[in-house]
N, C-alpha and C positions, 0 to 999 in steps of 0.2 A: 451624558450622552455617550461618552466613551465606554462606560461600563455596560450600558444597554446594548451597544454595538457588539462588544466582545461577548456578552452573554448570548446574543442572537447567533453569532458565529458558532459558539460552543454548542448551543442547542441544535442548530442546523446540522453541524457535523455529527453530533451524537445521533440524530434522527437518521441521517444518511448511513451512518455506520450500522445502525440497527436494521435498516432496510436491507443493506448489503449482507449482513450476517444472517438475516432471515432467509434470503435466497440461497446463500451458500450452505447453511446448516440443513435446510430442508430439500436440497436438490437430491432427488433419488439417484442412487448408483445403479447402473445397469450392468449386471454381470452376464457375460456370455458363457454358455456351457459348451464345451467341446463335445460334440455328439456326431454320430455318423449320419450321412444323408441316407435316403432310401436305397440308393444304388450301392453305397458302401456297406450298408447292413445286409443287403442281398448278397453281395460279394463275400462278406464274412461267413454267411451261412453256406454258400456254395463251396467255400474252401475247406469246410469240415470234411474230413476223410474217414472212411471206415478203418478201424484198427486192424481188421482181419484182411480185407481185400486191398486196402490202400486207395480205393476208388472214392470219388466224391459221394457223400452220403445223401446230399440234398441238391442234385443238379438242376432241378426245375423249380426251386423255391423262389418266391418273390416276397419282399418285405415292404410294408408301408408303416413308418413310425409316426406316432401321434405326439407323445410326450416323453421326455427324457429327464432324469434327475441323477445327481451324483449317487453312485452305488455305495451302500454301507458295507457290502460284502467284498467288493473288489476295487482295484484302482481303475475305475472306469465309470460307466453309466448303466443304469437300468432304464430301459425304455418300454413303454406300453405301445403296442401297435398291432397291426394285422399281418398275419403270415399266411401265404397260400402255398401249399405243398406241391402245387402243380396240377391239382385236381379241380380247380375252379371253385373250391369251397373254403374261402378264407376264414380263419379263426383269430379272435383277439386274445392276446396273451402278453405277459411281460417277457422281456428278453434282455440279456446282459451283453455288453460289449466293452472291450478294452482296446487301447491303442498300443500296438507293439511294433516298434521300428517304423512308425509313421502310417501303419495300416491298421484298420479296425479288424478285430478278431472276436470270435466267440470263445470266451474262456471256459475251460473244462469240457469242451466237446470236441 
C-alpha cells in the first residue's frame, strides 16, 4: 500500500510538472516594437528642412502608418503606410524612421 501511494504521488507530481512545463514552454512571447505614432511620423516629415533655404520641405504632409518592422539598413524602423503631401492624393510607400534624443526623425533627409 505504501509503495502504491508513493508511486501515485510521484506520477501525479510528474503529470503536474509536465502540464506546468507545457504551458511555460509554449507561452508565446509578445515583443513590442518601438515605432512612431501617426502624429510622430507626420512631425518627423515636417521637420525635414531644405538644405538650400532652411525652410520646411514638407509643411503640409500627413502620414498614416500601417505596418512597421525593424529596419535592416538603419537603427530604427521601416514602416509601410500612406503619405499625403497636402494635395489630397495619398500614396502608399515605405518610410524609414529612427529615434534621436527621444524624437522620431527621418534619416538621410
